N, C-alpha and C positions, 0 to 999 in steps of 0.2 A: 529488462529491455524496454526502451521507450515506446516501441511499437510491436504489433503482433506480426511477426514475420511468416506466420502461417496463412495470412490473408494475401490475396493477389497484390494489393497495394503495398502491404508491408514487405512482401517478398521482393517487389521491384525496388523499394527503398533500400533494402539490405543489399541487393545486387549492385546498386549504384555505389553504396558505401564500400563494398568489397572491390569493385572492378574499375571504377572511374579513376582517371589520373588527376583531374582538376575539378575542384568545387569552387563556387563563388562564395567567399566569406564577406559578409557585410558587417562592418562595425559602424558606430555612430560617433561623429566628432563631438568635442565638448560644446560646440555651438548647435548641435542637433542635426548636422548634415550626414546622410548615409554615405558610406565609402565602401562600395563593393570592389573586391579585388580577387582575381583568380589565385588559388593557392594549391599546393600539393598537400596531401593529408594522409593519415593512416587511421583507420577505425579499429577500435579494440575488440570489435565483435559484440559489444554490449551497449554501454551507455556513454562512451566518449570518443572523441576524435582528437588527434594530435596534429598540430601544425607547427612549423618552424619559421619564424619571421625575422626579417631584418629589423634592427632598431629603427624607429621613425614614427610616422603618423599612425600606422596601425597599432603599434604598441601604446602610444599615447592615448589613442581612442579607447583601447581596452582598459587602460588604467583608470580612465575617466568614467567609462560605462562598459561593464562586462557582458552586456546582453548583445548577442550576435545572431545572425541567421546564416545558414548554409544552403545554397541553391544549386541544383544540378541543371544542366542545359536543356533537358527535355528532348523531344524528338524533332524539334524544328518546325512543327506544325501545330503547336499548342497542346500537345499531349505529353504524357509521361512526366508530369510536373511533380518534383519532390523538393519540398522545402522543410528544413529542420531548423528549429530555434534552440538556443542553449545559452549557457553561461560560461564565459571564458575565465581561466585563471592562468597566470604566468608562473612558470616553474623554472627559475633561473639556474637551477642545478643540473638540469638535463641537457643533453647534446644530441643533435641529429645523428651524428656518426656513431653514437652508442645505441641508437634505436634500430635494432637489427631488422625488424619488419619494415621500417621506413626505408632503410638503405637498400634492402632487397627489392622493394617495390620501385624505387627511383634511381637505382644505380646507373642505368643507361642514360636517364635524363640528366643526372648530375654530371656525368661525363660529357654529354652533348653540350652543356652550357659551360664547359671548360673547367670544371671543378673535380676535385677528389672528394670523397665523403668528409675528410677532415677540413678541407678549405671551404666546402659548403657549410659545414657546421660553424666555422669561424665567421662566415658572412651572414648566415641565417641563425643568429646566436640566441634568439629569444624563443624558447619553447612555450607553446600555448596549448593548454588542454581545454577542450570544449566539452562540457557535460551537456549531453543532449537532453532536451526537455519536452519538445513537442514536434510532431510530424504532421504536415498537411500537404495537400496537393490532390492530384487525380491521375 
């Protein structure tokens, strides 16, 4: 595991990874501009997070520079800050609708935006696996 989940901070980071619905994924454009975007995600419980992306700027950024950060919103008062950095890889063979944990976590949200798991997977067709490398925050 990237962090010690027996420490107070590590336990809070693990809670965010298990329970949060949205994380801010920041990629970097080929010209060096950061591009933060809220995304749905699923944590494997160890060293990686999976995201399913629409084709476009985010995917082009990842192809150009795989280094990313994941930021949670915190408590709104400057506390409970959790930032993870990692390296992203694209897995063109996976599909969101085949990821049972992802579908279970987001089934209601997928329906709320007018999709079935299958139509969501067609639209968000680029699987991204982020290997977590570093944890920081407070």
